[in-house]
C-alpha positions as CSV (number, residue, x, y, z in Angstrom):
1,M,20.9,4.7,-10.7
2,D,19.5,3.6,-7.4
3,R,16.1,2.1,-8.0
4,H,14.7,3.7,-4.8
5,N,15.1,7.2,-6.3
6,T,12.0,6.9,-8.4
7,R,10.1,9.3,-6.1
8,N,12.6,12.1,-7.0
9,R,10.1,14.3,-8.9
10,G,11.0,17.7,-10.1
11,G,14.7,17.4,-9.2
12,S,14.2,17.6,-5.4
13,M,14.7,14.4,-3.3
14,K,11.8,13.5,-1.2
15,P,12.5,12.7,2.5
16,Y,11.3,9.1,1.9
17,M,12.7,6.8,-0.8
18,F,10.7,3.8,-1.8
19,I,9.5,1.8,-4.8
20,T,6.2,0.0,-5.3
21,H,5.3,-3.2,-7.1
22,N,4.9,-1.0,-10.2
23,E,8.6,-0.2,-10.0
24,G,10.0,-3.6,-9.1
25,A,9.5,-4.1,-5.3
26,D,10.4,-7.7,-4.6
27,D,7.3,-9.4,-3.3
28,R,9.4,-12.2,-1.7
29,N,10.3,-9.7,1.0
30,F,6.8,-9.6,2.2
31,L,6.9,-13.2,3.4
32,G,6.5,-13.4,7.1
33,S,4.8,-10.0,7.4
34,S,1.5,-9.6,9.3
35,K,-1.0,-6.9,9.9
36,I,0.6,-4.0,11.9
37,G,-2.0,-1.3,11.4
38,E,-5.0,0.1,9.7
39,L,-5.4,3.0,7.3
40,K,-8.5,5.1,6.5
41,T,-8.3,7.0,3.3
42,S,-9.8,6.9,-0.1
43,Y,-8.8,4.5,-2.8
44,Q,-8.1,7.4,-5.1
45,S,-5.7,8.9,-2.5
46,L,-3.7,5.7,-2.4
47,V,-3.6,5.6,-6.2
48,D,-2.4,9.3,-6.3
49,A,0.3,8.6,-3.7
50,L,1.4,5.1,-4.7
51,G,0.2,4.4,-8.3
52,E,-2.1,1.7,-9.5
53,P,-2.6,-1.3,-7.1
54,I,-2.2,-5.0,-7.9
55,K,-5.6,-6.4,-8.7
56,V,-6.0,-9.7,-6.9
57,D,-6.9,-12.6,-9.2
58,L,-9.8,-14.4,-7.5
59,G,-8.7,-17.6,-9.2
60,M,-5.3,-17.4,-7.6
61,S,-6.2,-16.2,-4.1
62,D,-8.4,-16.9,-1.1
63,G,-10.7,-14.0,-2.1
64,K,-10.1,-12.0,1.1
65,T,-8.6,-9.0,-0.8
66,D,-9.3,-7.2,-4.0
67,V,-6.4,-4.9,-4.4
68,E,-3.0,-4.3,-2.8
69,W,0.1,-2.1,-2.9
70,E,3.6,-3.3,-2.0
71,L,6.2,-0.8,-0.9
72,E,9.9,-1.4,-0.5
73,F,11.9,1.4,1.3
74,Q,15.6,2.0,0.7
75,D,16.4,1.0,4.3
76,G,14.9,-2.5,3.8
77,T,11.5,-1.8,5.3
78,F,8.5,-3.4,3.5
79,L,4.9,-2.4,3.8
80,H,1.8,-4.0,2.2
81,I,-1.5,-2.1,2.0
82,Y,-4.6,-4.1,1.2
83,N,-8.3,-4.3,1.7
84,W,-9.5,-7.1,3.9
85,K,-12.8,-8.9,3.6
86,N,-14.7,-5.8,2.6
87,G,-14.7,-6.0,-1.2
88,K,-16.6,-7.9,-3.9
89,N,-14.1,-10.8,-3.9
90,Y,-15.0,-11.8,-0.4
91,L,-18.6,-10.5,0.0
92,G,-19.9,-10.7,-3.5
93,D,-22.7,-8.2,-4.2
94,E,-22.6,-7.0,-0.6
95,G,-19.0,-5.9,-0.9
96,W,-17.7,-2.5,-1.8
97,E,-16.6,-1.6,-5.3
98,I,-12.9,-1.0,-5.3
99,P,-13.1,2.8,-5.8
100,E,-15.5,2.9,-2.7
101,I,-13.1,1.2,-0.3
102,C,-11.7,3.5,2.3
103,E,-10.7,1.0,5.1
104,W,-7.4,-0.7,4.5
105,S,-5.0,-3.0,6.4
106,V,-1.3,-2.4,6.6
107,G,1.1,-5.4,6.7
108,G,4.7,-5.3,7.7
109,H,7.3,-6.5,10.2
110,N,7.2,-3.7,12.8
111,K,4.5,-1.4,13.9
112,K,7.0,1.6,14.1
113,D,7.3,1.3,10.3
114,L,3.8,2.9,10.0
115,Q,5.7,6.2,10.5
116,K,7.0,5.9,7.0
117,L,3.5,5.7,5.7
118,E,2.6,8.7,7.7
119,M,5.5,10.6,6.1
120,I,4.4,9.7,2.6
121,F,0.9,11.0,3.2
122,Q,2.1,14.1,4.9
123,V,4.5,15.0,2.0
124,E,1.9,14.2,-0.6
125,K,-0.7,16.2,1.4
126,I,-3.1,13.3,1.6
127,K,-5.5,13.0,4.5
128,A,-5.3,9.6,6.1
129,L,-5.9,8.1,9.5
130,I,-3.2,5.5,10.4
131,T,-3.6,3.5,13.5
């Protein structure tokens, strides 16, 4: 079975095929990516669409992020969604609790790949502003 078919819920193929870190996306493919856009939506909307995020271990990172999602599409595109310098890891008590975060950065290799993210949210009926 193609590992990208994990979004095939209810027997009908979605117009996008991707896996997340929860389903085995290869994080080595995110090397060399950079910020390509911004996303405004609730934490819960991201969890509903993409599953639980990776919780960043403060002892193993620079503390600039708290949570992140890694997406690998069937066509070889990779996107990375993360909070940037607005959570408790970076700002301490002044930072947002993870469920309160609604401003996200999107990393990838090409700005046009943001269209894939737009499609996910459109199909999942999730309100989000992607720029």
